[in-house]
Every structure is written in C-alpha cells, then in structure tokens.
mmCIF file of the N, C-alpha and C atoms, coordinates in Angstrom:
data_MODEL
# 
_entry.id   MODEL 
# 
loop_
_atom_site.group_PDB 
_atom_site.id 
_atom_site.type_symbol 
_atom_site.label_atom_id 
_atom_site.label_alt_id 
_atom_site.label_comp_id 
_atom_site.label_asym_id 
_atom_site.label_entity_id 
_atom_site.label_seq_id 
_atom_site.pdbx_PDB_ins_code 
_atom_site.Cartn_x 
_atom_site.Cartn_y 
_atom_site.Cartn_z 
_atom_site.occupancy 
_atom_site.B_iso_or_equiv 
_atom_site.pdbx_formal_charge 
_atom_site.auth_seq_id 
_atom_site.auth_comp_id 
_atom_site.auth_asym_id 
_atom_site.auth_atom_id 
_atom_site.pdbx_PDB_model_num 
ATOM 1   N N  . MET A 1 1  ? 14.202  2.610   4.740   1.00 0.00 ? 1  MET A N  1 
ATOM 2   C CA . MET A 1 1  ? 13.983  1.487   5.409   1.00 0.00 ? 1  MET A CA 1 
ATOM 3   C C  . MET A 1 1  ? 13.504  0.390   4.426   1.00 0.00 ? 1  MET A C  1 
ATOM 4   N N  . ARG A 1 2  ? 13.964  -0.624  4.309   1.00 0.00 ? 2  ARG A N  1 
ATOM 5   C CA . ARG A 1 2  ? 13.260  -1.672  3.385   1.00 0.00 ? 2  ARG A CA 1 
ATOM 6   C C  . ARG A 1 2  ? 12.037  -2.223  4.040   1.00 0.00 ? 2  ARG A C  1 
ATOM 7   N N  . ALA A 1 3  ? 11.060  -2.525  2.931   1.00 0.00 ? 3  ALA A N  1 
ATOM 8   C CA . ALA A 1 3  ? 9.854   -3.274  3.230   1.00 0.00 ? 3  ALA A CA 1 
ATOM 9   C C  . ALA A 1 3  ? 9.445   -3.848  2.143   1.00 0.00 ? 3  ALA A C  1 
ATOM 10  N N  . LYS A 1 4  ? 8.576   -4.771  2.229   1.00 0.00 ? 4  LYS A N  1 
ATOM 11  C CA . LYS A 1 4  ? 7.973   -5.525  1.127   1.00 0.00 ? 4  LYS A CA 1 
ATOM 12  C C  . LYS A 1 4  ? 6.610   -5.805  1.240   1.00 0.00 ? 4  LYS A C  1 
ATOM 13  N N  . VAL A 1 5  ? 5.929   -5.939  0.064   1.00 0.00 ? 5  VAL A N  1 
ATOM 14  C CA . VAL A 1 5  ? 4.566   -6.378  0.149   1.00 0.00 ? 5  VAL A CA 1 
ATOM 15  C C  . VAL A 1 5  ? 4.571   -7.892  0.306   1.00 0.00 ? 5  VAL A C  1 
ATOM 16  N N  . THR A 1 6  ? 3.887   -8.304  1.489   1.00 0.00 ? 6  THR A N  1 
ATOM 17  C CA . THR A 1 6  ? 3.644   -9.825  1.711   1.00 0.00 ? 6  THR A CA 1 
ATOM 18  C C  . THR A 1 6  ? 2.410   -10.286 1.447   1.00 0.00 ? 6  THR A C  1 
ATOM 19  N N  . ALA A 1 7  ? 1.501   -9.490  1.098   1.00 0.00 ? 7  ALA A N  1 
ATOM 20  C CA . ALA A 1 7  ? 0.020   -10.099 0.650   1.00 0.00 ? 7  ALA A CA 1 
ATOM 21  C C  . ALA A 1 7  ? -0.575  -8.934  0.143   1.00 0.00 ? 7  ALA A C  1 
ATOM 22  N N  . VAL A 1 8  ? -1.376  -9.380  -0.999  1.00 0.00 ? 8  VAL A N  1 
ATOM 23  C CA . VAL A 1 8  ? -2.383  -8.362  -1.503  1.00 0.00 ? 8  VAL A CA 1 
ATOM 24  C C  . VAL A 1 8  ? -3.810  -8.952  -1.066  1.00 0.00 ? 8  VAL A C  1 
ATOM 25  N N  . ARG A 1 9  ? -4.398  -8.192  -0.190  1.00 0.00 ? 9  ARG A N  1 
ATOM 26  C CA . ARG A 1 9  ? -5.764  -8.692  0.545   1.00 0.00 ? 9  ARG A CA 1 
ATOM 27  C C  . ARG A 1 9  ? -6.743  -8.524  -0.575  1.00 0.00 ? 9  ARG A C  1 
ATOM 28  N N  . GLU A 1 10 ? -6.975  -7.218  -1.156  1.00 0.00 ? 10 GLU A N  1 
ATOM 29  C CA . GLU A 1 10 ? -8.367  -7.152  -1.832  1.00 0.00 ? 10 GLU A CA 1 
ATOM 30  C C  . GLU A 1 10 ? -8.056  -5.904  -2.659  1.00 0.00 ? 10 GLU A C  1 
ATOM 31  N N  . ARG A 1 11 ? -8.877  -5.846  -3.737  1.00 0.00 ? 11 ARG A N  1 
ATOM 32  C CA . ARG A 1 11 ? -8.796  -4.675  -4.764  1.00 0.00 ? 11 ARG A CA 1 
ATOM 33  C C  . ARG A 1 11 ? -10.068 -3.969  -4.561  1.00 0.00 ? 11 ARG A C  1 
ATOM 34  N N  . ILE A 1 12 ? -9.809  -2.772  -4.669  1.00 0.00 ? 12 ILE A N  1 
ATOM 35  C CA . ILE A 1 12 ? -11.146 -1.811  -4.405  1.00 0.00 ? 12 ILE A CA 1 
ATOM 36  C C  . ILE A 1 12 ? -11.639 -1.440  -5.661  1.00 0.00 ? 12 ILE A C  1 
ATOM 37  N N  . ASP A 1 13 ? -12.822 -1.724  -5.946  1.00 0.00 ? 13 ASP A N  1 
ATOM 38  C CA . ASP A 1 13 ? -13.625 -1.369  -7.356  1.00 0.00 ? 13 ASP A CA 1 
ATOM 39  C C  . ASP A 1 13 ? -13.704 0.140   -7.306  1.00 0.00 ? 13 ASP A C  1 
ATOM 40  N N  . VAL A 1 14 ? -13.174 0.848   -8.195  1.00 0.00 ? 14 VAL A N  1 
ATOM 41  C CA . VAL A 1 14 ? -13.480 2.292   -8.031  1.00 0.00 ? 14 VAL A CA 1 
ATOM 42  C C  . VAL A 1 14 ? -14.849 2.858   -8.405  1.00 0.00 ? 14 VAL A C  1 
ATOM 43  N N  . GLN A 1 15 ? -15.553 2.030   -9.091  1.00 0.00 ? 15 GLN A N  1 
ATOM 44  C CA . GLN A 1 15 ? -16.784 2.319   -9.646  1.00 0.00 ? 15 GLN A CA 1 
ATOM 45  C C  . GLN A 1 15 ? -18.029 2.240   -8.263  1.00 0.00 ? 15 GLN A C  1 
ATOM 46  N N  . THR A 1 16 ? -17.692 1.117   -7.613  1.00 0.00 ? 16 THR A N  1 
ATOM 47  C CA . THR A 1 16 ? -18.748 0.770   -6.645  1.00 0.00 ? 16 THR A CA 1 
ATOM 48  C C  . THR A 1 16 ? -18.224 1.098   -5.255  1.00 0.00 ? 16 THR A C  1 
ATOM 49  N N  . LEU A 1 17 ? -16.843 1.126   -5.123  1.00 0.00 ? 17 LEU A N  1 
ATOM 50  C CA . LEU A 1 17 ? -15.862 1.198   -3.693  1.00 0.00 ? 17 LEU A CA 1 
ATOM 51  C C  . LEU A 1 17 ? -16.210 -0.168  -2.976  1.00 0.00 ? 17 LEU A C  1 
ATOM 52  N N  . ALA A 1 18 ? -16.640 -1.181  -3.693  1.00 0.00 ? 18 ALA A N  1 
ATOM 53  C CA . ALA A 1 18 ? -16.768 -2.468  -3.051  1.00 0.00 ? 18 ALA A CA 1 
ATOM 54  C C  . ALA A 1 18 ? -15.389 -3.463  -3.159  1.00 0.00 ? 18 ALA A C  1 
ATOM 55  N N  . ALA A 1 19 ? -15.142 -4.023  -2.003  1.00 0.00 ? 19 ALA A N  1 
ATOM 56  C CA . ALA A 1 19 ? -13.806 -4.658  -2.123  1.00 0.00 ? 19 ALA A CA 1 
ATOM 57  C C  . ALA A 1 19 ? -14.119 -6.039  -2.738  1.00 0.00 ? 19 ALA A C  1 
ATOM 58  N N  . GLU A 1 20 ? -13.070 -6.449  -3.363  1.00 0.00 ? 20 GLU A N  1 
ATOM 59  C CA . GLU A 1 20 ? -13.097 -7.666  -4.250  1.00 0.00 ? 20 GLU A CA 1 
ATOM 60  C C  . GLU A 1 20 ? -12.055 -8.574  -3.945  1.00 0.00 ? 20 GLU A C  1 
ATOM 61  N N  . PRO A 1 21 ? -11.819 -9.841  -4.442  1.00 0.00 ? 21 PRO A N  1 
ATOM 62  C CA . PRO A 1 21 ? -10.675 -10.493 -4.134  1.00 0.00 ? 21 PRO A CA 1 
ATOM 63  C C  . PRO A 1 21 ? -9.679  -10.034 -5.084  1.00 0.00 ? 21 PRO A C  1 
ATOM 64  N N  . ALA A 1 22 ? -8.476  -10.053 -4.742  1.00 0.00 ? 22 ALA A N  1 
ATOM 65  C CA . ALA A 1 22 ? -7.435  -9.483  -5.759  1.00 0.00 ? 22 ALA A CA 1 
ATOM 66  C C  . ALA A 1 22 ? -6.787  -10.718 -6.141  1.00 0.00 ? 22 ALA A C  1 
ATOM 67  N N  . VAL A 1 23 ? -7.156  -11.042 -7.383  1.00 0.00 ? 23 VAL A N  1 
ATOM 68  C CA . VAL A 1 23 ? -6.410  -12.367 -8.026  1.00 0.00 ? 23 VAL A CA 1 
ATOM 69  C C  . VAL A 1 23 ? -5.604  -11.753 -9.078  1.00 0.00 ? 23 VAL A C  1 
ATOM 70  N N  . GLY A 1 24 ? -4.557  -12.589 -9.410  1.00 0.00 ? 24 GLY A N  1 
ATOM 71  C CA . GLY A 1 24 ? -3.515  -12.204 -10.519 1.00 0.00 ? 24 GLY A CA 1 
ATOM 72  C C  . GLY A 1 24 ? -2.864  -10.964 -10.143 1.00 0.00 ? 24 GLY A C  1 
ATOM 73  N N  . ARG A 1 25 ? -2.430  -10.236 -11.020 1.00 0.00 ? 25 ARG A N  1 
ATOM 74  C CA . ARG A 1 25 ? -1.562  -9.095  -10.934 1.00 0.00 ? 25 ARG A CA 1 
ATOM 75  C C  . ARG A 1 25 ? -2.336  -7.728  -10.569 1.00 0.00 ? 25 ARG A C  1 
ATOM 76  N N  . VAL A 1 26 ? -1.675  -6.767  -9.812  1.00 0.00 ? 26 VAL A N  1 
ATOM 77  C CA . VAL A 1 26 ? -2.158  -5.769  -9.725  1.00 0.00 ? 26 VAL A CA 1 
ATOM 78  C C  . VAL A 1 26 ? -1.887  -4.607  -10.952 1.00 0.00 ? 26 VAL A C  1 
ATOM 79  N N  . ALA A 1 27 ? -2.829  -3.992  -11.356 1.00 0.00 ? 27 ALA A N  1 
ATOM 80  C CA . ALA A 1 27 ? -2.489  -3.367  -12.575 1.00 0.00 ? 27 ALA A CA 1 
ATOM 81  C C  . ALA A 1 27 ? -2.366  -1.786  -12.072 1.00 0.00 ? 27 ALA A C  1 
ATOM 82  N N  . LEU A 1 28 ? -1.728  -0.940  -13.002 1.00 0.00 ? 28 LEU A N  1 
ATOM 83  C CA . LEU A 1 28 ? -1.398  0.325   -12.824 1.00 0.00 ? 28 LEU A CA 1 
ATOM 84  C C  . LEU A 1 28 ? -2.785  1.094   -12.423 1.00 0.00 ? 28 LEU A C  1 
ATOM 85  N N  . ASN A 1 29 ? -2.517  1.975   -11.406 1.00 0.00 ? 29 ASN A N  1 
ATOM 86  C CA . ASN A 1 29 ? -3.698  2.735   -10.803 1.00 0.00 ? 29 ASN A CA 1 
ATOM 87  C C  . ASN A 1 29 ? -4.713  1.980   -9.974  1.00 0.00 ? 29 ASN A C  1 
ATOM 88  N N  . ASP A 1 30 ? -4.579  0.473   -9.874  1.00 0.00 ? 30 ASP A N  1 
ATOM 89  C CA . ASP A 1 30 ? -5.430  -0.085  -8.981  1.00 0.00 ? 30 ASP A CA 1 
ATOM 90  C C  . ASP A 1 30 ? -5.309  0.436   -7.542  1.00 0.00 ? 30 ASP A C  1 
ATOM 91  N N  . ILE A 1 31 ? -6.493  0.134   -6.830  1.00 0.00 ? 31 ILE A N  1 
ATOM 92  C CA . ILE A 1 31 ? -6.434  0.647   -5.509  1.00 0.00 ? 31 ILE A CA 1 
ATOM 93  C C  . ILE A 1 31 ? -6.641  -0.700  -4.623  1.00 0.00 ? 31 ILE A C  1 
ATOM 94  N N  . VAL A 1 32 ? -5.650  -1.082  -3.900  1.00 0.00 ? 32 VAL A N  1 
ATOM 95  C CA . VAL A 1 32 ? -5.493  -2.490  -3.268  1.00 0.00 ? 32 VAL A CA 1 
ATOM 96  C C  . VAL A 1 32 ? -5.230  -2.412  -1.771  1.00 0.00 ? 32 VAL A C  1 
ATOM 97  N N  . ARG A 1 33 ? -5.541  -3.416  -0.895  1.00 0.00 ? 33 ARG A N  1 
ATOM 98  C CA . ARG A 1 33 ? -5.441  -3.323  0.522   1.00 0.00 ? 33 ARG A CA 1 
ATOM 99  C C  . ARG A 1 33 ? -4.238  -4.343  0.551   1.00 0.00 ? 33 ARG A C  1 
ATOM 100 N N  . VAL A 1 34 ? -2.960  -3.975  1.131   1.00 0.00 ? 34 VAL A N  1 
ATOM 101 C CA . VAL A 1 34 ? -2.098  -4.908  1.343   1.00 0.00 ? 34 VAL A CA 1 
ATOM 102 C C  . VAL A 1 34 ? -1.522  -4.986  2.785   1.00 0.00 ? 34 VAL A C  1 
ATOM 103 N N  . THR A 1 35 ? -0.488  -6.076  2.902   1.00 0.00 ? 35 THR A N  1 
ATOM 104 C CA . THR A 1 35 ? 0.008   -6.087  4.084   1.00 0.00 ? 35 THR A CA 1 
ATOM 105 C C  . THR A 1 35 ? 1.653   -5.886  3.735   1.00 0.00 ? 35 THR A C  1 
ATOM 106 N N  . LEU A 1 36 ? 2.151   -5.135  4.427   1.00 0.00 ? 36 LEU A N  1 
ATOM 107 C CA . LEU A 1 36 ? 3.723   -4.708  4.340   1.00 0.00 ? 36 LEU A CA 1 
ATOM 108 C C  . LEU A 1 36 ? 4.401   -5.483  5.555   1.00 0.00 ? 36 LEU A C  1 
ATOM 109 N N  . SER A 1 37 ? 5.524   -5.882  5.198   1.00 0.00 ? 37 SER A N  1 
ATOM 110 C CA . SER A 1 37 ? 6.733   -6.276  6.097   1.00 0.00 ? 37 SER A CA 1 
ATOM 111 C C  . SER A 1 37 ? 7.768   -5.506  6.090   1.00 0.00 ? 37 SER A C  1 
ATOM 112 N N  . ALA A 1 38 ? 8.312   -4.913  7.308   1.00 0.00 ? 38 ALA A N  1 
ATOM 113 C CA . ALA A 1 38 ? 9.499   -4.096  7.198   1.00 0.00 ? 38 ALA A CA 1 
ATOM 114 C C  . ALA A 1 38 ? 10.554  -4.482  8.087   1.00 0.00 ? 38 ALA A C  1 
ATOM 115 N N  . GLN A 1 39 ? 11.674  -4.047  7.902   1.00 0.00 ? 39 GLN A N  1 
ATOM 116 C CA . GLN A 1 39 ? 13.046  -4.624  8.628   1.00 0.00 ? 39 GLN A CA 1 
ATOM 117 C C  . GLN A 1 39 ? 12.888  -4.099  10.045  1.00 0.00 ? 39 GLN A C  1 
ATOM 118 N N  . GLN A 1 40 ? 12.374  -3.119  10.311  1.00 0.00 ? 40 GLN A N  1 
ATOM 119 C CA . GLN A 1 40 ? 12.158  -2.716  11.664  1.00 0.00 ? 40 GLN A CA 1 
ATOM 120 C C  . GLN A 1 40 ? 10.688  -1.980  11.879  1.00 0.00 ? 40 GLN A C  1 
ATOM 121 N N  . PRO A 1 41 ? 10.361  -1.965  13.242  1.00 0.00 ? 41 PRO A N  1 
ATOM 122 C CA . PRO A 1 41 ? 8.924   -1.598  13.696  1.00 0.00 ? 41 PRO A CA 1 
ATOM 123 C C  . PRO A 1 41 ? 8.971   -0.159  13.096  1.00 0.00 ? 41 PRO A C  1 
ATOM 124 N N  . LEU A 1 42 ? 7.765   0.091   12.664  1.00 0.00 ? 42 LEU A N  1 
ATOM 125 C CA . LEU A 1 42 ? 7.372   1.657   12.014  1.00 0.00 ? 42 LEU A CA 1 
ATOM 126 C C  . LEU A 1 42 ? 6.545   2.346   13.133  1.00 0.00 ? 42 LEU A C  1 
ATOM 127 N N  . ALA A 1 43 ? 6.762   3.576   13.116  1.00 0.00 ? 43 ALA A N  1 
ATOM 128 C CA . ALA A 1 43 ? 5.995   4.545   14.111  1.00 0.00 ? 43 ALA A CA 1 
ATOM 129 C C  . ALA A 1 43 ? 5.156   5.211   13.243  1.00 0.00 ? 43 ALA A C  1 
ATOM 130 N N  . VAL A 1 44 ? 3.902   4.807   13.028  1.00 0.00 ? 44 VAL A N  1 
ATOM 131 C CA . VAL A 1 44 ? 2.867   5.329   12.147  1.00 0.00 ? 44 VAL A CA 1 
ATOM 132 C C  . VAL A 1 44 ? 1.595   5.514   12.943  1.00 0.00 ? 44 VAL A C  1 
ATOM 133 N N  . ASP A 1 45 ? 0.630   6.415   12.334  1.00 0.00 ? 45 ASP A N  1 
ATOM 134 C CA . ASP A 1 45 ? -0.795  6.767   12.819  1.00 0.00 ? 45 ASP A CA 1 
ATOM 135 C C  . ASP A 1 45 ? -1.560  6.375   11.819  1.00 0.00 ? 45 ASP A C  1 
ATOM 136 N N  . ALA A 1 46 ? -2.929  6.277   11.991  1.00 0.00 ? 46 ALA A N  1 
ATOM 137 C CA . ALA A 1 46 ? -3.826  6.189   10.925  1.00 0.00 ? 46 ALA A CA 1 
ATOM 138 C C  . ALA A 1 46 ? -3.871  7.476   10.087  1.00 0.00 ? 46 ALA A C  1 
ATOM 139 N N  . TYR A 1 47 ? -4.013  7.297   8.856   1.00 0.00 ? 47 TYR A N  1 
ATOM 140 C CA . TYR A 1 47 ? -4.055  8.367   7.796   1.00 0.00 ? 47 TYR A CA 1 
ATOM 141 C C  . TYR A 1 47 ? -5.211  9.594   8.408   1.00 0.00 ? 47 TYR A C  1 
ATOM 142 N N  . ARG A 1 48 ? -6.279  9.046   8.726   1.00 0.00 ? 48 ARG A N  1 
ATOM 143 C CA . ARG A 1 48 ? -7.534  9.893   9.171   1.00 0.00 ? 48 ARG A CA 1 
ATOM 144 C C  . ARG A 1 48 ? -7.150  10.784  10.568  1.00 0.00 ? 48 ARG A C  1 
ATOM 145 N N  . GLU A 1 49 ? -6.097  10.155  11.390  1.00 0.00 ? 49 GLU A N  1 
ATOM 146 C CA . GLU A 1 49 ? -5.617  10.968  12.400  1.00 0.00 ? 49 GLU A CA 1 
ATOM 147 C C  . GLU A 1 49 ? -4.284  11.874  12.242  1.00 0.00 ? 49 GLU A C  1 
ATOM 148 N N  . SER A 1 50 ? -3.605  11.438  11.367  1.00 0.00 ? 50 SER A N  1 
ATOM 149 C CA . SER A 1 50 ? -2.275  12.346  10.926  1.00 0.00 ? 50 SER A CA 1 
ATOM 150 C C  . SER A 1 50 ? -1.994  11.802  9.474   1.00 0.00 ? 50 SER A C  1 
ATOM 151 N N  . ARG A 1 51 ? -2.100  13.053  8.645   1.00 0.00 ? 51 ARG A N  1 
ATOM 152 C CA . ARG A 1 51 ? -1.858  12.788  7.219   1.00 0.00 ? 51 ARG A CA 1 
ATOM 153 C C  . ARG A 1 51 ? -0.355  12.482  7.046   1.00 0.00 ? 51 ARG A C  1 
ATOM 154 N N  . SER A 1 52 ? 0.637   13.358  7.826   1.00 0.00 ? 52 SER A N  1 
ATOM 155 C CA . SER A 1 52 ? 1.875   13.011  7.595   1.00 0.00 ? 52 SER A CA 1 
ATOM 156 C C  . SER A 1 52 ? 2.312   11.775  8.026   1.00 0.00 ? 52 SER A C  1 
ATOM 157 N N  . ALA A 1 53 ? 1.857   11.244  9.289   1.00 0.00 ? 53 ALA A N  1 
ATOM 158 C CA . ALA A 1 53 ? 2.460   10.204  9.867   1.00 0.00 ? 53 ALA A CA 1 
ATOM 159 C C  . ALA A 1 53 ? 1.723   8.857   9.555   1.00 0.00 ? 53 ALA A C  1 
ATOM 160 N N  . GLY A 1 54 ? 0.534   9.069   8.562   1.00 0.00 ? 54 GLY A N  1 
ATOM 161 C CA . GLY A 1 54 ? -0.284  7.850   8.062   1.00 0.00 ? 54 GLY A CA 1 
ATOM 162 C C  . GLY A 1 54 ? -0.189  7.626   6.478   1.00 0.00 ? 54 GLY A C  1 
ATOM 163 N N  . ALA A 1 55 ? 0.776   8.376   6.089   1.00 0.00 ? 55 ALA A N  1 
ATOM 164 C CA . ALA A 1 55 ? 0.899   8.107   4.486   1.00 0.00 ? 55 ALA A CA 1 
ATOM 165 C C  . ALA A 1 55 ? 2.630   7.720   4.205   1.00 0.00 ? 55 ALA A C  1 
ATOM 166 N N  . PHE A 1 56 ? 2.581   7.099   3.036   1.00 0.00 ? 56 PHE A N  1 
ATOM 167 C CA . PHE A 1 56 ? 4.101   6.292   2.749   1.00 0.00 ? 56 PHE A CA 1 
ATOM 168 C C  . PHE A 1 56 ? 3.986   6.299   1.262   1.00 0.00 ? 56 PHE A C  1 
ATOM 169 N N  . ILE A 1 57 ? 5.045   6.275   0.703   1.00 0.00 ? 57 ILE A N  1 
ATOM 170 C CA . ILE A 1 57 ? 5.555   5.627   -0.704  1.00 0.00 ? 57 ILE A CA 1 
ATOM 171 C C  . ILE A 1 57 ? 6.354   4.670   -0.781  1.00 0.00 ? 57 ILE A C  1 
ATOM 172 N N  . LEU A 1 58 ? 6.172   3.754   -1.744  1.00 0.00 ? 58 LEU A N  1 
ATOM 173 C CA . LEU A 1 58 ? 7.169   2.609   -1.976  1.00 0.00 ? 58 LEU A CA 1 
ATOM 174 C C  . LEU A 1 58 ? 8.071   2.992   -3.132  1.00 0.00 ? 58 LEU A C  1 
ATOM 175 N N  . ILE A 1 59 ? 9.516   2.989   -2.908  1.00 0.00 ? 59 ILE A N  1 
ATOM 176 C CA . ILE A 1 59 ? 10.244  3.156   -4.005  1.00 0.00 ? 59 ILE A CA 1 
ATOM 177 C C  . ILE A 1 59 ? 10.850  1.671   -4.401  1.00 0.00 ? 59 ILE A C  1 
ATOM 178 N N  . ASP A 1 60 ? 11.074  1.411   -5.717  1.00 0.00 ? 60 ASP A N  1 
ATOM 179 C CA . ASP A 1 60 ? 11.712  0.192   -6.033  1.00 0.00 ? 60 ASP A CA 1 
ATOM 180 C C  . ASP A 1 60 ? 13.132  0.284   -5.754  1.00 0.00 ? 60 ASP A C  1 
ATOM 181 N N  . GLU A 1 61 ? 13.747  -0.776  -5.119  1.00 0.00 ? 61 GLU A N  1 
ATOM 182 C CA . GLU A 1 61 ? 15.214  -0.875  -4.706  1.00 0.00 ? 61 GLU A CA 1 
ATOM 183 C C  . GLU A 1 61 ? 16.111  -0.601  -5.805  1.00 0.00 ? 61 GLU A C  1 
ATOM 184 N N  . SER A 1 62 ? 15.835  -1.246  -6.866  1.00 0.00 ? 62 SER A N  1 
ATOM 185 C CA . SER A 1 62 ? 16.768  -1.361  -8.091  1.00 0.00 ? 62 SER A CA 1 
ATOM 186 C C  . SER A 1 62 ? 16.674  -0.158  -8.967  1.00 0.00 ? 62 SER A C  1 
ATOM 187 N N  . SER A 1 63 ? 15.271  0.321   -9.376  1.00 0.00 ? 63 SER A N  1 
ATOM 188 C CA . SER A 1 63 ? 15.228  1.444   -10.348 1.00 0.00 ? 63 SER A CA 1 
ATOM 189 C C  . SER A 1 63 ? 15.175  2.819   -9.701  1.00 0.00 ? 63 SER A C  1 
ATOM 190 N N  . HIS A 1 64 ? 14.871  2.689   -8.388  1.00 0.00 ? 64 HIS A N  1 
ATOM 191 C CA . HIS A 1 64 ? 14.638  4.072   -7.639  1.00 0.00 ? 64 HIS A CA 1 
ATOM 192 C C  . HIS A 1 64 ? 13.546  4.641   -8.080  1.00 0.00 ? 64 HIS A C  1 
ATOM 193 N N  . GLN A 1 65 ? 12.612  4.120   -8.858  1.00 0.00 ? 65 GLN A N  1 
ATOM 194 C CA . GLN A 1 65 ? 11.315  4.651   -9.213  1.00 0.00 ? 65 GLN A CA 1 
ATOM 195 C C  . GLN A 1 65 ? 10.138  4.423   -7.999  1.00 0.00 ? 65 GLN A C  1 
ATOM 196 N N  . THR A 1 66 ? 9.304   5.537   -8.022  1.00 0.00 ? 66 THR A N  1 
ATOM 197 C CA . THR A 1 66 ? 8.093   5.188   -6.898  1.00 0.00 ? 66 THR A CA 1 
ATOM 198 C C  . THR A 1 66 ? 7.090   4.355   -7.574  1.00 0.00 ? 66 THR A C  1 
ATOM 199 N N  . VAL A 1 67 ? 6.797   3.219   -6.875  1.00 0.00 ? 67 VAL A N  1 
ATOM 200 C CA . VAL A 1 67 ? 5.825   2.298   -7.540  1.00 0.00 ? 67 VAL A CA 1 
ATOM 201 C C  . VAL A 1 67 ? 4.456   2.279   -6.762  1.00 0.00 ? 67 VAL A C  1 
ATOM 202 N N  . ALA A 1 68 ? 4.363   2.971   -5.447  1.00 0.00 ? 68 ALA A N  1 
ATOM 203 C CA . ALA A 1 68 ? 3.134   2.953   -4.936  1.00 0.00 ? 68 ALA A CA 1 
ATOM 204 C C  . ALA A 1 68 ? 3.164   3.961   -4.017  1.00 0.00 ? 68 ALA A C  1 
ATOM 205 N N  . GLY A 1 69 ? 1.985   4.559   -3.425  1.00 0.00 ? 69 GLY A N  1 
ATOM 206 C CA . GLY A 1 69 ? 1.725   5.387   -2.548  1.00 0.00 ? 69 GLY A CA 1 
ATOM 207 C C  . GLY A 1 69 ? 0.741   4.617   -1.534  1.00 0.00 ? 69 GLY A C  1 
ATOM 208 N N  . GLY A 1 70 ? 0.548   4.990   -0.426  1.00 0.00 ? 70 GLY A N  1 
ATOM 209 C CA . GLY A 1 70 ? -0.351  4.406   0.533   1.00 0.00 ? 70 GLY A CA 1 
ATOM 210 C C  . GLY A 1 70 ? -0.632  5.272   1.744   1.00 0.00 ? 70 GLY A C  1 
ATOM 211 N N  . MET A 1 71 ? -1.685  4.847   2.319   1.00 0.00 ? 71 MET A N  1 
ATOM 212 C CA . MET A 1 71 ? -2.170  5.403   3.661   1.00 0.00 ? 71 MET A CA 1 
ATOM 213 C C  . MET A 1 71 ? -2.381  4.130   4.589   1.00 0.00 ? 71 MET A C  1 
ATOM 214 N N  . VAL A 1 72 ? -2.054  4.300   5.821   1.00 0.00 ? 72 VAL A N  1 
ATOM 215 C CA . VAL A 1 72 ? -2.147  3.499   6.892   1.00 0.00 ? 72 VAL A CA 1 
ATOM 216 C C  . VAL A 1 72 ? -3.772  3.625   7.459   1.00 0.00 ? 72 VAL A C  1 
ATOM 217 N N  . MET A 1 73 ? -4.249  2.453   7.348   1.00 0.00 ? 73 MET A N  1 
ATOM 218 C CA . MET A 1 73 ? -5.808  2.580   7.841   1.00 0.00 ? 73 MET A CA 1 
ATOM 219 C C  . MET A 1 73 ? -5.983  2.141   9.141   1.00 0.00 ? 73 MET A C  1 
# 
C-alpha cells in the first residue's frame, strides 16, 4: 500500500532520549516521530500491545530499497 511521510514532528536525541525540533533533513539512523498519510485506512495496533501489528517498514517506490522502519505509538 502506498503511504508517504507528511510531517516530521520531532527528532529523538539518542544520548538523552529528549525530543527536539526536527529541523532540516533527517540523517541516517536518526530516530524521528512522523505523520504518515496512507491511500487506505490501516488496521494497526500500538507496538507495545502487538509487535506484529504495530511495526512497519517503508520501501522507496522507485528503488525498492528499505528506507525506514517504524513502530506505531
């Protein structure tokens, strides 16, 4: 199913686990909180309730490369 990142909300500092504004580009291995927009409604659960229904990967449509992995909060 097609989906796209519509907003990068914040970046998590891995040293302090504090949230900070996500300005500029997201770098490799950054942990960010995003908003996704999907073509159709998704049936998901929070990751803490169901690891299989609360996790996802994003694959680039043109290169078919995995570009992100995520958890539903």
